[in-house]
N, C-alpha and C positions, 0 to 999 in steps of 0.2 A: 408696774412692778408690784408685787403684793409683800407687804413687809410684816415680819414676825414682831409684834409688840404687845405689851400688856402688863399689868401690874405684879404678876407672878413670875418675877424674873427667874426665880429657880426652875421651875418647869420651862419656861421659855428658852433659857438658855440650853436647857438639855435637847429641847426639840429642834433648835437651831444647830447644835451638835450633831444630831442625827442627820439633818437636812445636807450638811456639809460632808459628811459620811458617806450618805448616797450619792452625792453629786461627784465626789472626788475617789470613789472607789471603783473597782470592776466587780459588780454583782454578778455573780456565777453559779449563785444559787438556784437551781433548777425550779423551785416552789415560788421564786420571787420576781417581780416585775415592777415597773414603774406606770403610775397612773397619771393621765394629765390633769390640767386644771379644771376642766368639765367635772371631772369625777371627784377631784378634791371640792369644788364648789357645792356640788350636790351634798356631801358627806357634812359639809359644815353649814348647811343651810337651817330654816325655821322647822322644817320636817321633824327635826329631832324632838321638837316640844309636843307632839301629838302622839297620843294613844289611839291605836287603831286596831284593838283586839277582833277577831273574827276574819272575815273577807269581805271583798267589795260588794257592797250592798246588804251586807248581813253582818254589821259591827255591832257592838256592844256600847260604844261610846258615840255621842252626837258629834256633828262637826266634821265628818269624814268624807264630804263631797268630793274635794281635790284629791284627797288621798286615795279614795276608790279608783278614780280614773287614771292616777299615776301607776297603782298596782295592777290594774287591767291592762294598761299597756305594757308593762313589763311581762306580764303572763304571755301577751299575744305575741309579743316579740321572741321570747323563749321559745314557744311553740313553733313559730315560722322559722327561725334560725336552726333549732334542732330537727324540726319535722316530726314535732310530738303532739299527741291529742290532747294531753293536759300537762300543766305546768304549776309548780308551788313555787313562788320567788320569796318566800318567808324564812326559810332555815338560816340561822344565823353563822352557820359555818359548813363545810364538808362533812365534818364528823356527825353535826346535828342531822344533816339530810340522811347520812346513812343510818342513823339511830331511827329516823323517823320511817324508814322502811322496813326495818327490822320490826318495829313496834306495830306497823300496820299489818305486817303478814305472819309473824312468827310469835310462838308462845316461849316463854323462859325454858331453857333446856333443850330446844329444837336444835338439830344439827345444821350447821353451816359450813361450807367449804370456801375457803378463799385461799390467797396467795400467801406463802410464808413470808414473814416480814424479812427475815433473813435473806430472802431471794428476790426481794423488790416490791412485796405487799405494803400495805400500810396498818396502822394500828387498829382500825377500824374492821379489818378484814378476818379477825380473829386473834390477835394478840392477847396473850394472857394479861397484861397489864390494862386491856382497855375493857369496855362494857362487852364487846363482842366475844371476848374470850372468857369473860367471868361468869356473865348469865346465858350463855349459849354453848353448845357442845361443838367447838370449834375444832375442824380438822383442816389441813393444809395440803396443797400442792407446791412443788418446787419447780425450778427449770433443770433441764437435763445437766448431767456432768459432763456431758460431751460437748454441746455448743452453747450451753448456758442460755437456751431458749425454753420457751414453753413446749412440754411434750404432751399434745392434747391425747394420745392414747393412754398415757399414765393417768392424766386428769379423769379420764373416762372410767378407767379401772378403780380409782379411788371413789368416785362418784357411785358407781355399783356397789363396792363394797359397804360404804357408809350411808347412803341414801340420804343425803342433805335434802333439808326442804328449801334451802337457798343456796345456791352458787353464785359467788362474787367474782367478777373479772375485773382488770383494771389494776393499777400498780402505782407506786411512788418512785421506784427507780428500776424500771425495766424499759430499754432502749429499743426494743423491736416491735413491729406491728402487731395487735392483737387481733386473732380472727373470732370475732364475736359470732360468726355463723356456727362456727364448731362448738363454741361454749353453748350456744342455744340447742343444738343437737344434743349434746349431753345432759342438760337440764331436761329436755323432753324426754329423754329415754328413762331417766330415774324419777320423773315427776317433780323436779324442783322448780321453783322461781329462779329467774336469772336477773341479779341487779349489776349493772356495770358502771363502776366508778371511773368518770373520764375526769377526774379534778386536774389532772397534770397535762390531758392532751385536749381537752376542750376547745380550745382556740384552733388546734390543728383540725379537728374535726369539723368545725363551723367553717373552716376554709377548704375543705376537702383534700387537706393533707394527711389525713389518716382516715380509713374507713369508718363509718358511722355505726353505732350499735342501735339506731333507731327502729329498725324493723326487726330486730332479734331480742331485744330487751323487754322483760317485763317493766323492769325501772332503770333508769338512767340518773346517776347523781354526778353532782359537780361542784367545785367551789366556782366563785365567779372571779377570782384574782388569776394567778399563775399566767398561763398562755392566753387566757381570756382578757387580761388586762382590765380587768373592772375593779370594784371595792371587794374588800373581804369579806365573803358570805358564801351562802350555799344556795343549790337549786335543785329540785327534784323533777323529773319528766316521767310521764308513765302513761298507758292506755287509759282511756275513758272509764273503763270498768273498774279501774282502781282508784279514781279520783276522790272519792268520798273517803275512802280509808286512808290514803296518804293525807289529805288535808285535815281530817281529825286527827291524825297521829301527829302532825306539826302544830296544830292549834285545836282543842285545849290540849292535847295528849302531852306534849314536849316543851311548849313555850308558851309565854303569854303574849304581851303586845310586841308586833312586828317592829323592826326598826326601819322606819319608813323613810328615813334619808338616805339609807343605805340601798334599799328597793329604787329610790329614785336614781341612784347611782348605778343599780344594775341596769335599769332600764335605758340609761345614757349609753352603757357600756356595750350592751346588745345591740343597740342601734349601729354603734360604730364597728362592731363584729361584721356586720352586713355588707361594708364597704369593699371595693375593690383594693382600697390602700391597706386594709386590713388583712385581705387575702395574700397580698404581696408580702405583707410582715409576717406571717405565718411560713410563707414558702421560704423566706430568708432565714427564718429560725433554723430550719432543718438543714440548710446549706450551711449554715454557720457551725451547726453542731456537728455535721459531717467533717467539714474542714478543721475544726478544732481537734476532733478525735484523731483526724488523720495526721495532724501535726505533732501530737502528743505520742502517737503510736511511732511516728518517725524519729521521735527522740528517746526511743527505747521503753516507752510504757506500755504495759498491757492493757487493752482495753476491753471489757468485759462483753462476750460475745462477738469480739472481733469488730465492734463500731455501733452505729446508730441509725435507726429510722426516724426519729423524732427530734424532742429538743433536748434530751440529756444523754450522757453517758457515765460510766463507771470506770474508774481506773485504779486498777491492781497495783498498789505500791510495794508488794511483797518483795520483788526484785530489786527494790531501791532501798532496803533496809530502814523504811520509814514509815509509821503508823499514820493511820488517817487523822488521830488525833494531833500527832505532831504536825503534819501538813497543814491541818485546818488553823492551828495556831501559828505557826509561822507564815502561812499566806494572809491571814488575816493582819499581822504586824507589818504586812508589806503592801495592804492596801487591796488586796485581792480576796474575796468572800466566797468560799467554796463550803460545803460540809462534808466532815466525816461520814463514811457509809460502809455498812457491811457488805461484802461481796459474797455471791454465792458460795456455800461451803466454806465460810469464812472461820477461822481458827482462832480468831480474836473476839472479844465481847463487844457489844453494841458502844460502849463508851470508849472504846479505843480503836477497833476497827482495822482492817487491812486495806482499805480503799478510801476513795474520795468521789463524790458525785458532782458533776458539773453540768450545767445548763447554760442556755445562750438566749432565754427570752428577754431578760434585762438590758443586756449589752446590745441586742437587736434593736430594742425599742429605741436606744441612744443613736442609731444609725450606723454601727460598725458592721462591717461585712468581712468576706475572705481574707483581706489583706491585714485586718486588725485582728483576725483570730490567729494568724502567724505570731502576731507581736506579742499576743497575750500568751500562747503557748511558750514563747521564749521567756517571758516573764515567771511562769508558774514553774518552768524546768531550773531557772536558775536559782530559784528559791530552793526547791526541793532537793537540788543536787549539792547544796551548802546549806543544810538545814539548821546549822548551828551558827551560822554567820549572821550577827546582829547589825553588823554595819552593812551588809548587803541588803538586808529587810528594809533597814533605814533609806537606802539609795533607791531601793525598788519602789517603796511607798512615794517617792518624790517623783519618780518616774512615772507611775501610775497616774498621780495626781496632775501632771501636765498632760500625760495622755489623753485622760478623761476630759480636760478642758477643752480639747479639741472637738468634744462631742458634747456640749453643753444640754442640760435637761432642764433642771428647776432653777439654774441661775438665769435662764431666760423670763422668768415669771416672779421668783422671788428675789430679795434684797439678801444676799449672802455675803 
């Protein structure tokens, strides 16, 4: 058992509190997961001591012999897993990876076309609060009002009208399969680069549970956590012709020394993602998401687009007279972690929202399957149907704690 101890009791007690929260809560936030002891060990190892500015065999510091080999292995594993010609494993985050692509092929003021954040896109796809919306001429595409899915004809019309230099596919709150071939056809028609952000579905793609953008995109970016179940960090994949531009954009363009302890953890995660166990895990994520969304729909909740093809779904709470903010707060007090989320054509602002986003990667990591999804739906529904009942929240939190104890994760390796 690993023990949490140390002289800084103030911080250690807070870390212990977080450890208990993760162990005894239902984590249904679609972008979160649990990493195992191998990943934790890499992130807490001596590699954190070493500066390694540059790239393997081209460093600005001496003493990088072992780090060169570690980064090279991470690169080769990323290329193999995602069938890419080139990989850069240094970005500190998915947002940094997206920024590096912008930096590599765009000039400030160039037009980009990405998914509207209010319809499921990400901040870095053109939101006004992000660098992508501040320094570039960002235009957006929406989902259709009819079925709440991507309308590729409408996206083509927007691209023809706006002539973007970069088109971005990918989402942070979209539950249906994305047709990357159609996106590439649109990009080719208007002479644009295509960047696909697979941060949410990278694990599904690695396990062939979602079509891959590898043969269609000029650039593929991702985080290495979420469904990929690795450390928090970013990754860029591209054709060999763009390798130099991408590497230069990451370093020295945007970052200094890479986080070598995180890169080692990325390498470990990428190897795990090549296993049959990982493929089965990804298949179960999708099964669980579909089952949970079906159970929620059976209880009278409207599911955006009618269901899900991946690891997440959006719940429209409009007919329940509950806002996303109220739902998030009530469920958190009940030991259930979700996030408030805008739904397409939402009439409420992003700080309130009409919906919530639910994902299954973390609970699936703990070994939960269809039966457990039904129980989770019961917990969630009970809280939302009695949104002001503090006693019910306390009772549910205890039930959730007992329920989570049946699927131990960190209590197997930590002294809690």
